[in-house]
C-alpha positions as CSV (number, residue, x, y, z in Angstrom):
1,M,-10.3,-37.1,-45.8
2,T,-8.8,-40.1,-44.2
3,D,-10.7,-42.5,-46.5
4,G,-9.9,-40.4,-49.5
5,V,-13.4,-39.0,-50.1
6,A,-13.9,-35.3,-50.0
7,P,-16.8,-34.1,-47.9
8,G,-19.8,-33.0,-50.1
9,P,-21.7,-29.8,-49.8
10,A,-24.0,-29.4,-46.8
11,P,-27.6,-30.5,-47.3
12,P,-30.0,-27.6,-48.2
13,P,-32.1,-26.2,-45.4
14,P,-35.7,-27.5,-45.2
15,M,-38.2,-25.7,-47.3
16,W,-40.5,-25.1,-44.3
17,M,-39.9,-24.5,-40.7
18,P,-42.2,-26.2,-38.2
19,V,-44.5,-23.7,-36.7
20,A,-44.5,-23.5,-32.9
21,P,-47.8,-24.7,-31.6
22,A,-50.1,-21.8,-30.9
23,G,-51.6,-21.4,-27.4
24,T,-54.8,-23.1,-26.8
25,M,-57.9,-21.0,-27.6
26,N,-59.7,-19.6,-24.6
27,P,-63.4,-20.5,-25.1
28,W,-64.6,-18.7,-22.0
29,P,-65.2,-15.2,-23.6
30,M,-67.2,-16.7,-26.4
31,I,-69.2,-18.9,-23.9
32,A,-69.9,-15.8,-21.8
33,F,-71.0,-13.8,-24.8
34,W,-73.4,-16.4,-26.2
35,G,-74.8,-17.2,-22.7
36,R,-75.8,-13.6,-22.3
37,V,-77.2,-13.4,-25.9
38,I,-79.3,-16.5,-25.5
39,G,-80.4,-15.2,-22.1
40,F,-81.7,-11.9,-23.5
41,V,-83.3,-13.7,-26.5
42,L,-85.2,-16.0,-24.1
43,L,-86.3,-13.1,-21.9
44,F,-87.7,-11.4,-25.0
45,V,-89.4,-14.6,-26.2
46,G,-90.9,-15.2,-22.7
47,T,-92.3,-11.7,-22.7
48,L,-93.6,-12.1,-26.2
49,V,-95.4,-15.4,-25.2
50,Q,-97.1,-13.6,-22.3
51,V,-98.1,-10.6,-24.4
52,I,-99.5,-12.7,-27.3
53,W,-101.3,-15.5,-25.5
54,G,-102.0,-13.8,-22.3
55,S,-103.7,-10.7,-23.7
56,F,-107.4,-10.0,-23.3
57,P,-109.1,-11.2,-26.5
58,A,-110.0,-8.4,-29.0
59,N,-113.4,-9.8,-29.7
60,C,-114.5,-9.1,-26.1
61,V,-113.7,-5.4,-26.6
62,A,-114.6,-4.9,-30.3
63,G,-117.5,-7.2,-30.5
64,S,-121.1,-5.9,-30.3
65,T,-122.1,-8.6,-27.8
66,G,-119.2,-8.3,-25.5
67,C,-117.5,-11.2,-23.9
68,T,-119.5,-14.4,-23.5
69,A,-118.7,-17.0,-20.8
70,G,-117.0,-19.2,-23.3
71,N,-114.7,-16.4,-24.5
72,L,-113.9,-15.5,-20.9
73,N,-113.0,-19.0,-19.9
74,S,-110.9,-19.4,-23.1
75,Y,-109.1,-16.2,-22.1
76,L,-108.5,-17.4,-18.5
77,Q,-107.1,-20.7,-19.8
78,A,-104.9,-19.0,-22.4
79,N,-103.6,-16.6,-19.8
80,A,-102.8,-19.4,-17.3
81,N,-100.9,-21.3,-20.0
82,A,-99.1,-18.1,-21.1
83,V,-98.1,-17.3,-17.5
84,L,-96.7,-20.9,-17.1
85,A,-94.9,-20.9,-20.4
86,S,-93.4,-17.4,-20.0
87,G,-92.3,-18.3,-16.5
88,I,-90.4,-21.3,-17.8
89,I,-88.9,-19.3,-20.7
90,W,-88.0,-16.4,-18.3
91,S,-86.3,-18.9,-15.9
92,L,-84.2,-20.3,-18.7
93,G,-83.4,-16.8,-20.0
94,L,-82.3,-15.7,-16.5
95,F,-80.2,-18.8,-16.1
96,F,-78.4,-18.2,-19.4
97,L,-78.0,-14.5,-18.6
98,G,-76.7,-15.1,-15.1
99,S,-74.4,-18.0,-16.0
100,G,-73.0,-16.0,-19.0
101,A,-72.1,-13.1,-16.7
102,G,-70.8,-15.5,-14.1
103,V,-68.5,-17.2,-16.6
104,K,-67.2,-13.8,-17.7
105,L,-66.7,-12.8,-14.0
106,H,-65.0,-16.0,-13.0
107,W,-63.0,-17.1,-16.0
108,V,-62.5,-14.1,-18.2
109,L,-62.0,-11.2,-15.8
110,K,-59.7,-12.9,-13.3
111,R,-57.0,-10.4,-12.9
112,P,-56.5,-6.8,-14.0
113,P,-54.2,-6.5,-17.1
114,A,-50.5,-6.3,-16.3
115,Q,-49.2,-2.7,-16.3
116,A,-52.7,-1.4,-16.8
117,S,-53.2,2.3,-17.0
118,P,-55.6,3.9,-14.5
119,E,-58.3,4.1,-17.2
120,D,-57.9,0.5,-18.2
121,L,-58.1,-0.5,-14.5
122,A,-61.2,1.5,-14.0
123,A,-62.8,-0.1,-17.1
124,W,-61.8,-3.6,-15.7
125,V,-63.4,-2.8,-12.3
126,A,-66.5,-1.5,-13.9
127,D,-66.8,-4.6,-16.1
128,R,-66.5,-6.8,-13.0
129,R,-69.1,-4.8,-11.1
130,L,-71.5,-4.9,-14.0
131,N,-71.2,-8.7,-14.4
132,G,-71.5,-9.1,-10.7
133,L,-74.7,-7.1,-10.7
134,I,-76.1,-9.1,-13.6
135,V,-75.4,-12.3,-11.7
136,L,-77.1,-10.9,-8.5
137,F,-80.0,-9.5,-10.5
138,S,-80.6,-12.9,-12.2
139,I,-80.6,-14.7,-8.9
140,V,-83.0,-12.2,-7.4
141,L,-85.4,-12.5,-10.3
142,L,-85.2,-16.3,-10.3
143,L,-86.1,-16.1,-6.6
144,I,-89.0,-13.9,-7.3
145,I,-90.3,-16.2,-10.1
146,M,-89.9,-19.1,-7.7
147,L,-91.7,-17.4,-4.8
148,A,-94.5,-15.9,-7.0
149,G,-96.5,-19.0,-6.3
150,H,-98.0,-19.7,-9.7
151,G,-101.2,-21.6,-9.0
152,Y,-100.8,-21.3,-5.2
153,T,-104.2,-20.4,-3.7
154,G,-103.2,-20.3,0.0
155,H,-105.6,-23.1,0.9
156,A,-104.6,-26.7,1.9
């Protein structure tokens, strides 16, 4: 009022209030889930490859002449290729399955929930044990696949 001008009304409040930034999204649960899903799908596909291409040909059983040498050689070649392909697919499936469980074990299930009830704590412990067993099971199966010696005849 010293300069002779009366103060005007206060400016209106803003029409929108800035939203506080949300916490960053945790991608680990989704990565763990999709890792296990992809792993199980690859295990199924690897088994399917072995069953389809590694099976004994039906014309050897149903045919009136039985299996000729050409059919038998074709079967042995198809079976060898199926074992190789399914071994590769199974290895990839076990990798995804084990790494999905490992991600969940390491980054998702770090600590028990705060103020957890005994039931929640028991479920958390069971989830950790299950994922630990899946990781261990994947490692053991990968070791078995590696030591199976595909193509190893034992002769130098």
